[in-house]
Each structure stands twice: as C-alpha cells, then as structure tokens.
Rosetta silent file (secondary structure, phi, psi, omega in degrees, C-alpha in Angstrom):
SEQUENCE: XXXXXXXXXXXXXXXXXXXXXXXXXXXXXXXXXXXXXXXXXXXXXXXXXXXXXXXXXXXXXXXXXXXXXXXXXXXXXXXXXXXXXXXXXXXXXXXXXXXXXXXXXXXXXXXXXXXXXXXXXXXXXXXXXXXXXXXXXXXXXXXXXXXXXXXXXXXXXXXXXXXXXXXXXXXXXXXXXXXXXXXXXXXXXXXXXXXXXXXXXXXXXXXXXXXXX
SCORE:     score description
SCORE:     0.000 S_00000001
   1 L     0.000  136.100  176.855   -0.008   -0.004    0.018 S_00000001
   2 L   -98.044   92.388 -178.567    1.264    3.456   -0.909 S_00000001
   3 H   -59.656  -34.379 -178.692    0.263    5.546    2.121 S_00000001
   4 H   -63.331  -36.248  177.844    1.644    8.694    0.454 S_00000001
   5 H   -66.411  -44.291  177.542   -0.825    8.423   -2.402 S_00000001
   6 H   -63.838  -38.676  179.096   -3.790    8.135   -0.067 S_00000001
   7 H   -64.279  -41.457  178.840   -2.524   11.059    1.985 S_00000001
   8 H   -64.314  -42.406 -178.862   -2.214   13.218   -1.152 S_00000001
   9 H   -58.806  -46.637 -176.469   -5.715   12.290   -2.315 S_00000001
  10 H   -79.369  -18.218  179.216   -7.242   13.337    1.041 S_00000001
  11 H   -86.491  -18.465 -178.790   -5.066   16.407    1.400 S_00000001
  12 L   -57.044  135.535  177.420   -6.079   17.784   -2.019 S_00000001
  13 L  -136.295  155.001  171.364   -8.166   20.919   -1.826 S_00000001
  14 E   -87.282  106.559 -169.510   -9.861   23.350   -4.201 S_00000001
  15 L   -93.367  138.150  177.751   -7.795   26.426   -3.308 S_00000001
  16 L  -125.031  -63.930 -168.769   -8.901   30.068   -3.497 S_00000001
  17 L   -91.490  -11.877 -167.642   -7.464   32.422   -0.906 S_00000001
  18 L   -90.699    0.472 -179.552   -4.264   30.605    0.161 S_00000001
  19 E   -66.350  139.593  177.903   -2.036   31.233   -2.869 S_00000001
  20 L   -90.059  -23.483 -175.463    1.218   33.068   -2.147 S_00000001
  21 L    80.327    4.962  178.768    1.869   34.145   -5.740 S_00000001
  22 L   -66.971  147.319 -179.771    5.443   32.946   -5.509 S_00000001
  23 L   -60.307  145.533  178.499    7.062   31.892   -8.802 S_00000001
  24 L   -86.019  142.194  175.900    6.771   28.190   -9.600 S_00000001
  25 L   -67.261  123.595 -178.068    9.869   26.049   -9.942 S_00000001
  26 H   -57.849  -38.774 -179.996   10.167   25.173  -13.657 S_00000001
  27 H   -64.486  -41.835  178.236   11.282   21.612  -12.904 S_00000001
  28 H   -65.673  -40.246  178.440    8.324   21.095  -10.590 S_00000001
  29 H   -61.289  -40.459  177.617    5.947   22.504  -13.153 S_00000001
  30 H   -62.875  -40.917  178.630    7.302   20.071  -15.749 S_00000001
  31 H   -61.949  -41.372  179.918    6.762   17.172  -13.317 S_00000001
  32 H   -65.228  -42.853  178.728    3.190   18.247  -12.742 S_00000001
  33 H   -67.672  -37.506  177.533    2.464   18.600  -16.470 S_00000001
  34 H   -64.471  -37.069  176.235    4.114   15.254  -17.194 S_00000001
  35 H   -65.549  -41.572  177.620    1.876   13.650  -14.604 S_00000001
  36 H   -63.635  -40.885 -177.606   -1.194   15.217  -16.203 S_00000001
  37 H   -71.192  -15.441  179.471    0.012   14.075  -19.670 S_00000001
  38 L   -87.396    3.533 -177.959    0.438   10.518  -18.321 S_00000001
  39 L   -65.431  149.808  173.350   -3.343   10.174  -17.700 S_00000001
  40 L   -67.965  150.188  178.460   -5.103    7.299  -19.430 S_00000001
  41 L  -144.084  145.097 -179.642   -7.143    8.186  -22.477 S_00000001
  42 H   -61.541  130.581 -179.482   -9.678    6.419  -24.617 S_00000001
  43 H    61.179   18.723 -174.084   -8.098    5.020  -27.761 S_00000001
  44 H    52.475   35.829 -178.044   -4.808    6.669  -26.691 S_00000001
  45 L   -75.853  -27.962 -176.410   -6.169    9.901  -28.122 S_00000001
  46 L    45.279   66.328 -170.716   -4.747   12.164  -25.422 S_00000001
  47 L   -80.155   11.207 -176.490   -7.371   14.809  -26.233 S_00000001
  48 E   -97.677  156.452  164.377   -5.997   17.410  -23.834 S_00000001
  49 E  -139.589  159.918 -179.202   -3.748   20.462  -24.255 S_00000001
  50 E  -126.383  120.065  177.680   -2.423   22.837  -21.581 S_00000001
  51 E  -101.063  114.698  179.065   -2.289   26.622  -21.997 S_00000001
  52 E   -89.300  117.330 -173.967   -0.018   28.257  -19.387 S_00000001
  53 E  -110.619  110.359  177.034   -1.343   31.743  -18.671 S_00000001
  54 L  -113.534  -22.298 -175.440    1.029   34.143  -16.936 S_00000001
  55 L   -57.707  123.968 -176.618    0.177   37.366  -18.766 S_00000001
  56 H   -64.442  -36.978 -178.770   -1.241   39.907  -16.283 S_00000001
  57 H   -68.295  -43.391  177.916   -3.618   41.519  -18.729 S_00000001
  58 H   -62.392  -40.523 -178.744   -5.166   38.214  -19.797 S_00000001
  59 H   -67.487  -38.857 -179.831   -5.596   37.170  -16.181 S_00000001
  60 H   -68.232  -37.536  177.322   -7.187   40.513  -15.249 S_00000001
  61 H   -65.575  -40.599  178.948   -9.648   40.270  -18.140 S_00000001
  62 H   -68.338  -39.793  179.754  -10.559   36.763  -17.198 S_00000001
  63 H   -62.423  -39.076  178.916  -10.970   37.701  -13.536 S_00000001
  64 H   -65.546  -37.895  174.579  -13.358   40.529  -14.433 S_00000001
  65 H   -64.064  -43.782  178.221  -15.428   38.039  -16.462 S_00000001
  66 H   -60.762  -45.170  178.228  -15.506   35.620  -13.569 S_00000001
  67 H   -57.601  -39.604  178.066  -16.638   38.380  -11.226 S_00000001
  68 H   -67.076  -38.848  177.681  -19.519   39.254  -13.554 S_00000001
  69 H   -69.864  -32.723  174.688  -20.567   35.588  -13.725 S_00000001
  70 H   -62.851  -42.254  179.637  -20.429   35.346   -9.927 S_00000001
  71 H   -64.202  -36.171  175.981  -22.825   38.256   -9.734 S_00000001
  72 H   -62.604  -45.182  178.720  -25.197   36.529  -12.146 S_00000001
  73 H   -64.847  -42.383 -179.095  -25.173   33.404   -9.969 S_00000001
  74 H   -60.973  -37.436 -178.249  -25.559   35.423   -6.784 S_00000001
  75 H   -63.233  -19.872 -179.393  -28.649   37.187   -8.149 S_00000001
  76 L   -93.761    1.543 -179.212  -30.462   33.872   -8.372 S_00000001
  77 L   -93.228  152.336  172.884  -29.970   32.915   -4.727 S_00000001
  78 L   -77.830  170.772 -171.038  -32.338   33.401   -1.880 S_00000001
  79 H   -58.877  -42.903 -177.449  -31.203   35.638    0.997 S_00000001
  80 H   -65.354  -44.605 -179.558  -29.969   32.813    3.235 S_00000001
  81 H   -67.988  -39.140  178.913  -28.015   31.114    0.452 S_00000001
  82 H   -63.333  -34.331  177.186  -26.582   34.449   -0.707 S_00000001
  83 H   -65.582  -39.786  175.201  -25.244   35.121    2.742 S_00000001
  84 H   -67.641  -43.766 -176.677  -23.349   31.846    2.729 S_00000001
  85 H   -61.303  -35.773 -177.335  -22.129   32.399   -0.831 S_00000001
  86 L   -62.031  -23.293  179.290  -20.749   35.824    0.094 S_00000001
  87 L   -84.700  -11.483 -172.086  -18.283   34.112    2.439 S_00000001
  88 L  -101.337  122.805  172.756  -16.960   31.784   -0.265 S_00000001
  89 L   -78.941  136.316 -177.430  -14.180   32.815   -2.639 S_00000001
  90 L  -108.024   -3.472  179.452  -14.736   31.293   -6.064 S_00000001
  91 L  -161.808  157.615  172.629  -11.352   31.980   -7.701 S_00000001
  92 L  -129.941   42.479 -173.524   -7.709   32.893   -7.221 S_00000001
  93 L   -55.266  -44.095 -174.362   -7.017   34.018  -10.771 S_00000001
  94 L   -91.729  -21.486 -175.957   -4.816   36.984   -9.806 S_00000001
  95 L   -85.559  -27.051 -178.630   -3.425   35.542   -6.580 S_00000001
  96 L   -74.856  164.339 -179.662   -2.068   32.272   -8.000 S_00000001
  97 L   -69.259  -35.090  177.322    1.302   31.959   -9.718 S_00000001
  98 E  -163.020  163.995  173.962   -0.224   31.047  -13.069 S_00000001
  99 E  -104.438  141.626  174.898   -3.306   29.753  -14.743 S_00000001
 100 E  -120.842  110.949 -179.348   -3.302   26.406  -16.501 S_00000001
 101 E   -96.330  118.468 -179.745   -6.158   26.118  -18.972 S_00000001
 102 E   -97.043  123.462 -178.918   -6.898   22.506  -19.866 S_00000001
 103 E  -109.525  161.294  179.319   -8.612   22.048  -23.189 S_00000001
 104 E  -128.368  126.914  177.135  -10.427   19.090  -24.783 S_00000001
 105 E  -112.447  101.843 -178.230  -10.348   18.196  -28.467 S_00000001
 106 L   -67.975  -19.484 -178.592  -13.066   15.685  -29.261 S_00000001
 107 L   -83.829   -8.463 -175.079  -11.853   15.347  -32.839 S_00000001
 108 L   -68.629  135.644 -177.282   -8.429   14.016  -31.864 S_00000001
 109 L    96.617   -7.690  178.279   -7.982   10.471  -33.029 S_00000001
 110 L    84.328 -175.776 -176.021  -10.392   10.884  -35.956 S_00000001
 111 L   -69.921  -25.660 -176.692  -14.011    9.779  -36.320 S_00000001
 112 L  -114.376  105.574 -177.553  -13.397    6.172  -35.238 S_00000001
 113 L  -116.970  125.287 -179.502  -11.838    5.941  -31.773 S_00000001
 114 L   -57.906  120.369  177.559  -11.245    2.631  -30.014 S_00000001
 115 L    94.046   -0.133 -176.994  -13.494    2.541  -26.926 S_00000001
 116 L  -113.458    0.062 -171.095  -15.578    5.570  -27.801 S_00000001
 117 L   -66.473  -29.436 -177.342  -18.146    4.096  -30.214 S_00000001
 118 L  -100.376  -26.765 -178.156  -20.813    3.543  -27.546 S_00000001
 119 L  -131.446   99.976 -175.989  -20.078    6.347  -25.086 S_00000001
 120 L   -61.297  -32.967 -173.261  -19.003    9.600  -26.765 S_00000001
 121 L   -72.880   -4.677  179.772  -18.095   11.241  -23.461 S_00000001
 122 H   -60.162  -28.969  175.672  -15.200    8.834  -22.794 S_00000001
 123 H   -63.355  -46.515  177.994  -13.020   11.431  -24.541 S_00000001
 124 H   -62.432  -39.553  176.627  -14.176   14.099  -22.114 S_00000001
 125 H   -59.528  -39.403  179.083  -13.643   11.700  -19.227 S_00000001
 126 H   -58.753  -44.883 -179.232  -10.044   11.265  -20.395 S_00000001
 127 H   -64.664  -37.445  177.764   -9.362   14.972  -20.185 S_00000001
 128 H   -63.550  -34.804  176.585  -10.891   15.070  -16.685 S_00000001
 129 H   -65.310  -35.952  176.488   -8.423   12.327  -15.673 S_00000001
 130 H   -64.642  -38.424  175.711   -5.593   14.568  -16.860 S_00000001
 131 H   -61.156  -43.719 -179.299   -6.974   17.334  -14.660 S_00000001
 132 H   -64.416  -42.264  178.690   -7.096   14.945  -11.668 S_00000001
 133 H   -61.898  -42.274 -179.735   -3.507   13.814  -12.307 S_00000001
 134 H   -63.367  -43.241 -175.406   -2.336   17.429  -12.517 S_00000001
 135 H   -63.330  -47.620 -179.432   -4.189   18.261   -9.258 S_00000001
 136 H   -66.206  -39.015 -179.415   -2.725   15.357   -7.307 S_00000001
 137 H   -67.927  -39.788  175.409    0.783   15.931   -8.595 S_00000001
 138 H   -58.654  -44.119  178.557    0.508   19.660   -7.654 S_00000001
 139 H   -59.281  -45.652 -179.408   -0.655   18.650   -4.194 S_00000001
 140 H   -63.018  -28.874  177.078    2.312   16.313   -3.858 S_00000001
 141 L   -77.937   -7.466 -175.137    4.570   19.271   -4.741 S_00000001
 142 L    89.666   10.323  179.537    3.053   21.332   -1.948 S_00000001
 143 E   -96.837  170.078  173.079    1.082   23.525   -4.316 S_00000001
 144 E  -112.963  156.632  177.389   -2.523   24.392   -4.506 S_00000001
 145 E  -136.254  134.957  176.188   -4.951   24.159   -7.380 S_00000001
 146 E  -126.841  127.344 -178.310   -8.317   25.907   -7.804 S_00000001
 147 E   -93.032  112.686  179.749  -10.747   24.978  -10.583 S_00000001
 148 E   -88.344  124.575 -179.670  -12.564   28.120  -11.824 S_00000001
 149 L  -122.264    4.144  178.484  -15.990   27.334  -13.271 S_00000001
 150 L   -93.012   67.579  175.408  -17.624   30.761  -13.314 S_00000001
 151 L  -152.771  164.105  176.695  -17.005   31.518  -16.978 S_00000001
 152 L  -103.371  130.349 -174.896  -18.517   31.123  -20.380 S_00000001
 153 H   -57.733  -41.231  178.722  -16.568   28.916  -22.782 S_00000001
 154 H   -59.905  -34.590  178.679  -16.899   31.274  -25.790 S_00000001
 155 H   -63.509  -48.195 -177.352  -15.320   34.103  -23.764 S_00000001
 156 H   -69.720  -35.185  177.564  -12.311   32.007  -22.741 S_00000001
 157 H   -61.563  -45.221  179.416  -11.956   30.532  -26.221 S_00000001
 158 H   -70.262  -38.547 -178.161  -11.744   34.027  -27.722 S_00000001
 159 H   -59.881  -39.522 -174.995   -9.512   35.370  -24.948 S_00000001
 160 H  -105.433    4.562  178.995   -6.841   32.729  -25.506 S_00000001
 161 L    65.924   37.729  179.247   -7.333   32.148  -29.242 S_00000001
 162 L   -78.704  134.711  177.614   -8.486   28.570  -28.764 S_00000001
 163 L   -54.148  151.742 -177.591   -9.761   26.926  -31.983 S_00000001
 164 L   -59.825  -32.392 -176.287  -13.533   26.699  -32.346 S_00000001
 165 L   -87.816    1.108 -179.115  -13.642   22.900  -32.203 S_00000001
 166 E  -105.287  129.787  178.849  -11.628   22.805  -28.935 S_00000001
 167 E   -91.063  128.176  171.141  -13.336   23.163  -25.557 S_00000001
 168 E   -77.706   94.274 -171.242  -11.657   25.158  -22.735 S_00000001
 169 E   -74.625  -37.848 -175.582  -12.565   22.618  -20.092 S_00000001
 170 E  -152.657  133.953  165.161  -10.910   24.098  -17.039 S_00000001
 171 E   -97.420  114.233 -178.912   -9.087   27.198  -15.900 S_00000001
 172 E  -106.907  124.312  172.598   -6.908   25.933  -13.046 S_00000001
 173 E   -82.989  126.711 -170.871   -5.265   28.397  -10.671 S_00000001
 174 E  -133.278  141.672  172.436   -1.898   26.846   -9.762 S_00000001
 175 E   154.852  176.851  178.292    0.959   27.645   -7.454 S_00000001
 176 E   -59.187  149.594 -178.837    2.530   27.601   -4.006 S_00000001
 177 E  -130.606  155.298  174.095    0.181   28.132   -1.051 S_00000001
 178 L   -66.377  -38.408  177.772    0.590   29.250    2.540 S_00000001
 179 L  -170.721  161.914  173.311   -1.323   26.152    3.645 S_00000001
 180 L  -104.769  135.425 -178.652   -4.054   23.784    2.579 S_00000001
 181 L   -65.132  142.942  178.537   -7.284   23.876    4.556 S_00000001
 182 L   -68.278  -38.770 -178.143   -8.108   20.843    6.695 S_00000001
 183 L  -116.685  132.042  178.696  -11.777   21.057    5.674 S_00000001
 184 L   -52.590  144.682 -174.956  -12.926   21.918    2.122 S_00000001
 185 H   -53.664  -49.866 -174.536  -14.282   25.512    1.762 S_00000001
 186 H   -64.337  -31.410  175.669  -17.830   24.559    0.794 S_00000001
 187 H   -74.855  -43.298 -176.903  -18.075   22.203    3.762 S_00000001
 188 H   -64.040  -37.780 -178.362  -16.344   24.661    6.105 S_00000001
 189 L   -89.338    0.546  175.342  -18.603   27.559    5.175 S_00000001
 190 L    82.589   23.344  176.167  -21.773   25.503    5.371 S_00000001
 191 L   -69.732  -44.475  178.998  -22.672   25.391    1.698 S_00000001
 192 L  -161.622  137.527  178.563  -23.203   21.628    1.777 S_00000001
 193 L   -76.692  161.228  177.284  -22.129   18.819    4.158 S_00000001
 194 L   -72.811  136.818  179.871  -19.991   15.937    3.069 S_00000001
 195 L   -84.020  129.733  179.730  -21.959   12.844    1.953 S_00000001
 196 L   -64.739  144.864  179.569  -21.041    9.636    3.854 S_00000001
 197 H   -59.340  -35.566 -175.495  -19.430    6.919    1.719 S_00000001
 198 H   -60.866  -29.162  179.101  -21.983    4.364    2.939 S_00000001
 199 H   -73.965  -17.236 -175.142  -24.723    6.307    1.137 S_00000001
 200 H  -100.951   -2.541 -176.179  -22.875    6.064   -2.151 S_00000001
 201 L  -108.844  126.300 -178.266  -22.131    2.321   -2.213 S_00000001
 202 E  -118.619  153.410 -177.882  -24.755   -0.159   -3.522 S_00000001
 203 L  -112.111  109.227  175.732  -24.667   -3.907   -3.607 S_00000001
 204 L    69.037  -48.354 -178.708  -25.553   -5.546   -7.016 S_00000001
 205 L  -132.538  150.968 -178.462  -28.561   -3.294   -7.587 S_00000001
 206 L   -57.725  133.023  173.634  -29.270    0.390   -7.041 S_00000001
 207 L    93.140   -9.336  179.452  -30.632    1.083   -3.544 S_00000001
 208 L   -91.442  116.510 -174.440  -29.443   -2.167   -1.987 S_00000001
 209 E   -65.266  137.166  177.595  -27.142   -1.307    0.899 S_00000001
 210 L   -92.475  136.463 -175.310  -23.630   -2.756    0.878 S_00000001
 211 L   -93.869    5.885 -177.479  -22.518   -4.199    4.216 S_00000001
 212 L   -71.087  -16.211 -174.039  -18.759   -3.802    3.627 S_00000001
 213 L  -106.189    0.000    0.000  -18.645   -0.458    5.442 S_00000001
C-alpha cells in the first residue's frame, strides 16, 4: 500500500485564498504537467492540451469576467444562500502563480476511436483524468490548485485564441500556497455537508445497501 498516495488524495483541496503568488519552480511545473500528460485516455487519443497563462492583462480580463458571472449566480440565490455564498471565494485568478487552462479536443484520433463508439463522453472523461492527475501531482509538490468554473466557454476561447472545435474545459489556478485547509471550503462555510461513503455504495442493484462499510 502506498500511504503517500492516499494522503495526497485526502489532502487535495480546491484552493482560493491561500495562494502566495510565488514563482513556480520550472522543474516542478514540468513534473506536474508530465503527470497530467500521463493520464489514461480512450483510444490513446490524449485529447487534452495545456495553455499556461502568466500574462497579467489576460488574467485581469478573465478575472473581471469571472466576477460578472459570480454576480449573475448570486442574483439567483435566496437571502440565506446568498449570505453563505458571500463568504466563499470562487477563484484565485490573480493571486495564484499562473493559470493552466486544460482544453479538450473531441476530434483528436479521428472519427473512429477505439473505446468511444458507444459512449461519446469517454473522450471528455479522459481529459478530466488529466486534470485529476495534475491536481494530485501539484498537491504532492506542496502547491494548491483551484478549478474556476464561473466563466462562459466562448469568452475564454476568444480570450486565448483557442480553436472553435476545442473546448476550454478548465481554468486551473496553480501555485505555491501558505497552507491547505483541513476542511474543504464549501463544507467549512456551510454550503453543503460531506456525503457519507456508505450512502454512495450499492450492492448488485441500485438502492441495496452494501454491508462492507
């Protein structure tokens, strides 16, 4: 058993406020990207690419867009939920050392991809595995990662010159942190409690409780 792997998985956090902004070590960044690039992919298509965003103007424009989308989301909340949401930071675009935008190209591998004929989204799942590898590797390096989801894909595609057929799947805020929170932000601020594992495990058929836990 690799205890270090389990520790990294459970130590991983979606980071917002804790970034120091310190420059990233190039060798460590290469290790993190190599780990992401080592993710399994359907038909060995490797449908991901990584755009490293350090430019201050690009990051400022993206942050302003995120702030506008946060306001749209906030306007749809009731008063109680809005009070909780106000305590939660949703991004560290300007505070992190850099942004890593992970893209997904569904056309990679051509029209016939081994393993994708019945489930088209296996390509998208592959790119998500690359994100997870990147996140765990960054955590192992002592860095934080924050996945920004308050944006519109057409805006980010135009901002970074991403081709029309490529999806900007994730803007990840990446870099050294002062510390990683013991409890995830959404749980800590009372947005939603953690779901017990026992509720998520079924035996043979949906709804039949498994007794292994």
